[in-house]
C-alpha positions, -999 to +999 in steps of 0.1 A: +647-432+864+618-438+840+599-409+854+628-386+846+630-398+810+593-395+802+584-362+785+551-350+771+565-338+738+597-330+720+596-294+731+599-304+767+628-327+758+646-299+741+640-277+771+656-302+795+687-306+772+690-268+771+688-265+808+716-291+812+738-272+788+730-236+797+757-229+822+775-201+803+755-198+770+772-174+746+748-174+716+712-161+720+685-160+694+654-138+699+621-131+681+590-110+691+571-125+720+537-139+710+509-145+705+509-119+677+473-112+666+472-102+629+442-096+605+434-119+576+448-103+544+471-079+562+510-082+563+529-101+589+564-090+601+585-110+625+619-097+635+646-123+644+680-114+658+710-133+672+739-122+694+771-139+708+788-151+676+825-144+675+822-126+641+797-098+649+801-080+615+796-111+593+762-117+578+745-145+597+721-168+580+686-175+592+659-201+585+621-199+592+598-228+599+562-231+611+540-257+629+503-256+623+479-261+653+463-291+636+498-309+635+521-292+660+548-319+657+553-314+619+577-287+609+571-269+576+602-253+561+594-218+547+624-198+537+662-195+543+686-167+537+713-189+521+693-218+505+668-210+478+655-246+478+649-246+516+612-241+515+586-268+511+565-268+479+535-254+498+554-222+504+580-221+475+554-206+451+547-177+474+585-172+480+591-171+443+563-145+439+579-124+467+547-129+487+569-143+514+604-128+519+633-124+543+647-089+546+681-083+561+681-055+587+718-059+599+745-086+599+728-101+630+690-096+623+664-102+596+627-095+592+604-123+580+575-109+559+543-123+546+526-097+523+490-110+528+481-134+556+460-165+549+441-184+575+465-213+569+494-190+581+482-193+617+506-213+638+539-214+657+569-199+639+605-208+646+635-187+636+668-205+636+703-189+633+725-212+613+757-221+632+788-219+610+812-222+639+829-254+651+809-259+683+775-251+697+773-228+727+739-212+734+704-210+720+701-209+682+664-208+677+633-190+691+596-194+686+565-172+685+528-178+679+508-161+652+470-159+654+451-149+623+418-131+631+390-119+608+388-084+595+360-067+615+370-030+608+343-010+591+348+025+577+324+047+558+318+084+552+286+104+552+293+121+518+309+108+486+293+130+460+313+161+449+306+193+470+311+229+459+314+256+486+322+293+486+352+305+505+342+311+541+314+285+541+313+257+566+320+220+559+308+191+581+316+155+573+309+123+593+331+092+594+317+060+608+344+036+621+339+006+643+353-029+649+336-060+664+368-080+672+369-097+706+405-087+710+414-056+730+421-030+703+421+008+699+410+028+669+426+060+656+408+081+630+422+109+608+408+131+580+430+136+550+431+161+521+446+150+488+453+180+466+454+177+429+490+174+416+504+162+450+516+127+454+507+123+491+476+133+510+481+156+540+463+151+574+438+177+583+432+165+619+436+132+637+424+115+668+450+089+678+445+057+697+448+073+732+422+100+722+446+128+716+438+154+689+465+165+665+461+190+637+479+184+604+507+205+591+493+237+577+461+234+597+475+243+631+464+280+630+427+272+623+427+244+648+440+267+676+414+293+666+386+267+669+378+267+632+387+230+627+373+204+650+371+166+652+344+153+676+337+117+685+299+113+688+287+080+703+305+048+697+314+051+660+308+086+646+337+110+640+326+145+629+350+168+610+339+205+612+357+232+592+340+265+601+354+284+571+368+266+542+396+282+522+407+279+486+436+258+497+411+232+511+401+222+476+408+185+467+397+150+477+389+146+514+386+112+530+388+096+565+411+068+575+407+044+604+435+023+619+430-005+644+458-010+669+466-039+692+492-041+719+517-069+714+531-089+745+563-068+744+542-037+751+545-021+717+514-010+697+509-024+662+485-014+634+467-047+625+444-031+598+440+002+581+411+013+559+401+045+540+365+056+534+354+068+500+368+101+489+347+133+486+358+159+460+356+194+474+356+225+452+361+259+470+353+291+451+373+321+461+349+349+469+354+386+473+328+408+491+311+418+458+307+381+448+294+370+482+269+399+488+245+417+465+237+451+479+210+473+463+192+504+474+172+533+460+199+558+454+181+591+446+153+599+470+132+628+482+127+636+518+099+615+532+102+586+508+114+551+516+151+541+517+154+504+511+187+487+517+186+451+504+214+427+512+214+393+493+238+365+503+250+345+473+262+311+485+252+275+484+231+258+510+222+292+525+190+278+540+211+254+561+234+280+575+234+309+599+246+345+593+248+378+610+240+408+588+247+445+596+241+478+577+266+506+582+266+542+571+302+552+569+317+536+600+284+538+620+264+506+624+227+512+620+213+478+628+222+441+629+203+409+625+219+380+645+220+343+634+187+336+652+169+365+637+172+389+667+175+426+656+197+450+675+197+487+666+224+513+673+215+537+702+213+567+678+187+550+658+166+534+686+141+563+687+135+560+650+130+522+654+105+528+682+086+553+660+084+528+632+108+547+610+135+520+610+127+484+603+150+455+594+140+419+587+151+387+570+126+384+541+139+352+526+166+326+529+191+349+512+175+384+515+179+408+544+163+443+542+166+475+561+140+503+556+142+539+566+110+559+561+104+587+561+139+592+549+156+624+561+182+646+544+207+636+571+203+599+560+222+606+528+257+591+526+276+559+518+262+526+530+277+491+531+263+457+541+285+434+562+279+396+566+294+372+591+290+334+586+281+318+620+287+282+629+267+265+658+289+245+681+280+215+702+270+237+731+247+256+707+269+287+710+277+304+677+312+308+663+316+339+642+334+336+609+353+362+589+333+393+579+325+400+542+317+436+531+296+445+501+306+472+477+297+507+491+265+524+477+259+562+477+224+575+487+213+611+481+182+626+497+168+659+485+143+681+505+106+682+494+091+716+488+053+720+482+041+755+472+004+760+476-027+741+470-025+739+433+010+723+435-002+698+461-030+687+438-006+683+409+018+662+429-008+637+438-028+635+406-010+603+397-026+584+425-060+581+409-082+555+426-086+523+406-118+502+405-103+478+430-100+504+457-124+505+485-142+539+486-151+547+521-167+582+523-162+602+554-180+635+555-170+666+573-193+696+575-189+730+590-199+730+627-235+742+625-247+739+590-244+703+581-253+673+603-227+645+606-233+611+590-220+580+607-211+550+585-210+513+593-178+494+601-158+486+570-136+456+564-107+452+541-082+424+534-044+426+540-027+440+509-058+458+495-058+495+489-081+518+509-093+554+503-109+575+529-127+608+520-132+639+541-157+663+524-156+700+535-185+722+524-191+758+530-175+791+522-139+791+508-115+800+535-080+788+547-083+755+564-061+731+583-069+694+578-057+667+601-061+629+596-058+607+627-062+571+636-069+554+670-060+518+677-080+501+704-081+522+736-050+542+729-046+579+723-053+588+686-021+591+665-019+619+639-012+606+604-007+640+587-016+676+589-022+698+558-016+735+565-034+763+546-003+771+525-001+735+512+027+722+535+022+686+547+035+676+581+038+638+583+036+620+616+032+585+603+049+564+577+046+585+546+053+556+522+020+539+533-002+570+530-009+595+503-030+627+504-050+638+474-071+670+473-100+675+449-116+710+447-152+713+434-176+742+431-194+736+464-169+715+483-133+704+488-126+667+492-095+655+511-087+619+502-064+598+525-050+569+505-038+538+523-015+519+499-013+483+507-032+477+540-016+458+568-029+450+603-013+482+616-038+502+595-067+487+614-084+512+637-108+542+639-101+570+615-111+606+620-108+639+601-104+672+619-107+706+603-099+741+617-105+774+599-086+807+601-111+835+609-098+869+615-063+855+622-077+831+648-078+793+643-112+779+651-116+742+656-146+726+640-164+696+653-145+665+644-159+641+619-175+608+630-151+579+636-150+553+609-138+518+620-116+499+596-111+462+602-083+445+584-088+408+579-064+381+568-068+365+534-087+333+533-063+305+540-060+276+516-034+257+537-039+219+539-017+191+551-019+155+538-031+128+562-004+108+579-010+071+579-006+050+611+028+033+614+040+000+629+077-005+631+102-027+649+123-015+678+159-004+669+149+006+634+150+041+619+115+056+615+105+085+593+071+103+597+062+126+568+041+158+569+034+173+535+017+205+525-007+198+496-023+233+492-010+267+502-023+302+501+007+319+484+039+308+467+057+332+490+043+316+522+067+306+549+060+278+573+067+271+610+065+235+621+061+218+655+062+181+661+043+169+692+045+135+709+016+123+731+020+091+752+008+087+788+019+120+802+002+142+776+016+162+747+053+170+746+071+192+720+098+172+703+112+199+680+099+233+668+112+254+639+101+290+632+093+302+597+131+308+591+138+272+599+155+282+631+151+257+660+132+275+687+125+244+709+138+209+711+142+181+736+179+179+746+176+142+756+164+134+721+188+155+700+211+125+692+182+104+679+157+129+665+162+150+634+140+169+610+145+176+574+127+198+550+124+190+513+105+203+483+067+206+485+074+216+512+076+183+531+087+180+567+103+147+577+107+137+613+133+109+617+136+087+648+168+067+649+171+034+667+135+035+679+127+026+714+095+013+731+091+047+747+088+063+712+054+048+707+023+070+708+005+098+689+026+122+668+011+155+657+025+177+629+014+213+635+021+236+605+017+274+606+015+294+574+030+329+575+025+357+550+042+391+547+021+422+547+030+453+526+050+467+555+073+437+554+060+423+586+052+386+589+019+374+604+005+340+611-023+333+587-035+299+599-025+266+616-033+231+605-025+199+624-024+163+614-018+133+637-008+097+634-002+068+658+032+051+659+033+015+673+067+001+682+069-037+683+097-056+701+109-086+680+104-119+697+136-135+710+150-158+683+183-167+698+194-201+686+227-219+689+241-249+670+228-279+689+248-305+671+268-328+694+305-330+686+331-357+693+367-345+694+399-365+699+433-349+706+467-360+716+482-348+748+501-316+742+481-305+712+460-274+710+423-280+709+397-255+695+361-257+706+335-238+685+302-222+696+281-207+668+249-186+668+226-198+641+199-171+645+196-140+667+188-103+667+213-077+655+216-040+658+236-013+676+218-020+709+221-058+708+251-075+725+260-110+732+280-127+760+292-163+763+300-186+792+319-219+786+310-248+809+328-281+816+320-315+831+349-339+837+347-376+828+369-388+857+358-367+886+327-353+904+331-320+886+299-318+866+291-282+858+321-259+862+322-224+846+355-220+828+355-185+813+330-158+807+330-130+780+302-107+791+282-085+768+304-055+774+336-073+763+349-081+798+366-115+802+366-131+836+376-165+850+357-180+879+379-189+909+377-227+910+407-245+924+397-278+907+402-263+872+429-238+879+454-257+858+430-259+829+420-223+832+456-210+827+457-228+793+424-214+780+423-188+752+390-172+742+385-156+708+356-143+687+365-144+650+330-133+639+301-114+654+282-147+660+311-171+667+328-178+700+359-201+701+376-216+731+412-229+727+429-253+751+467-250+748+488-281+754+459-304+762+462-328+792+445-361+797+426-346+826+410-321+802+388-349+788+352-343+794+321-325+781+322-288+771+293-266+761+286-229+757+258-207+770+251-174+751+231-145+766+216-117+745+215-083+762+199-051+750+199-014+760+165+000+770+155+036+765+171+046+798+204+030+787+200+001+812+210-035+801+182-060+798+186-098+794+165-107+764+173-143+756+196-172+765+205-205+748+230-233+751+250-250+724+254-287+717+277-308+738+313-311+727+329-344+741+366-342+742+389-372+746+427-365+752+450-394+746+484-398+763+516-401+742+549-410+760+584-402+747+611-425+761+644-411+753+668-435+772+691-441+742+696-404+736+701-397+773+727-424+778+745-414+746+749-379+760+756-389+796+774-423+795+785-420+831+749-416+843+744-455+844 
């Protein structure tokens, strides 16, 4: 009989009485099943409902109490629906301030609310339905457990400063959201737009807890067209990409992260929600004329140069990609793609091959198309069309909406030269200046005057050049031809002057001019090269034929004069790069600065090389237009390059690994533009440095202090394990194993529970501790704290407990490496037995039992 009447605590006694009376229970009280994990400072909601009362439509009254883990047998009265003085003083103040409230949901249900949870609110909560009927028949109270955990959700945004964009430009924002809680939670992330004058923000796009993307109302069309994206990069980065912003996108943009947990009833609950800082976006509406400046030389003569210049007016143009096309009427002449590749319409391909059509990007904003010599059929109406291009994750370009410039009218008139005198007059303006190189090339009649050969002559790119062909002898009609031969190729005719003064141009007229000077004993034919480029390098020759008795007679050609075109002297120099020693898992920046340059208009290509054991390897290479031409795909997530004023080129290595050590070389190429608009590499300068990566020594230390704990049987016991020092970083993870040695048995080193470095919880299969294992609860309130709770402690749980913490780290091949291990101080637990003998109560209820 005594064994039947001995119970471990009052809860078990109540349970026995309930079983004895539960034959046909009518009243049933229910609350949400626990434990309910909620975040410190967040609200708590517990719904309590009752059924089975005779009067279903009458408001029922409810009372809420709690028991703290430190004193589970002491009930603390909190709030009642029909008694304002019900709560104890420890909670009455919060009730009066409405920080704790009871909201009626229906006649038979209420919701218990705590506006902001305190750590002291952790415990077991009991909801009681007040019985106003004559008899008791059923269960009138229900309990649930609330666990208060630390807030470990972190949310931040990449941009908080105001940003101004033109309509059609691209917007990219990054949201960093992560949680370090030991509980199994999911994150959802959403980007919001809060427009001025509107009360609520509207979602742009969201990634919910089961990784499903959903566009917000009003953004569905652009999402379906691929113009709005939300990409999760790595463990914590969420990138918002809007390929073409619209005026309606103006407002305050921010990201919001929600942390969800699944309660025991299977429902999902938001335990914490945070917003990152807002970024104010201004979008300027742009028409074609505002977005593009289109200029050209409108009134031309045949043979001159037609220059069509297209300037893109938008912010951050150097960081963006565009396609630019020139159209005459509805016919496209040429197009420059986002990577600088030129394509020419078939009807203009021959002119491009002959050098008559050229197109190039001459600056971050400027694109030029040149037609020379221009023809009369080139007159008409021209426009420039620009398409913004966005580079996707697969490096493919997404074309945005086209913008057209205002149309420009071009007129071309035919050139007529009448006779020698007129020819001389037309070219009299091109008088040689003192800076011109005078290279005399003499031409004599075939038998009277010997030829004179001159030495090779050298000029610098951009300088002017004058070649002279002197013809002596009797005055008669002559035909003069200037030609030039490059390397071993066939000579190319530059121009032919006929006896009647007509000039036939075979080369680019805008780079050559002809001047004729008639003297008493000779006529001199000057070939003027205006702005020398490398294409003007070669062997020049003058040929003359005379008309004798209506028959053309070729005279002996002049000697060849070699013209060598040299680059200007380069002044490029790059500052030395000091050697660097940095710790592993830190961000490292290597700077390469240009200290002197040849020209203010110079452009620069940049290549970063890394040399370790296997030789040099190109990390990233940018051409003079800052377009990536080569990069290592496996490093793209950790390696980035930025250009700033100076110019200065910064190579950033994120979360450095041991494999990143070695020699780094910055190779800078300086590019200049010649008078033809063609870019050439002037010189290359390289500077190197040595990067040393050091691995921090393991410094894992646990609290070694020995603890003595005493608990009553049935109480909850919490064991603490704290890291006092240890490495941190995105690649450092910790795991814990709790060990146990019993006082009263041979069990000396049993593993109870393990939380590994990946967050996986496992329980070793040991039949000797199976009963204890089922009552263990593992938690991790902070990054460096591990708690083990024993629910309803038994006397057999007495013994020595200790924790073992392992530090793991990801290497450069994403493999886990055990870096350090340490054990905490012993925790000696003594559980005392408390017996409840309830014979008097039992006999009172069942007098016939004796």
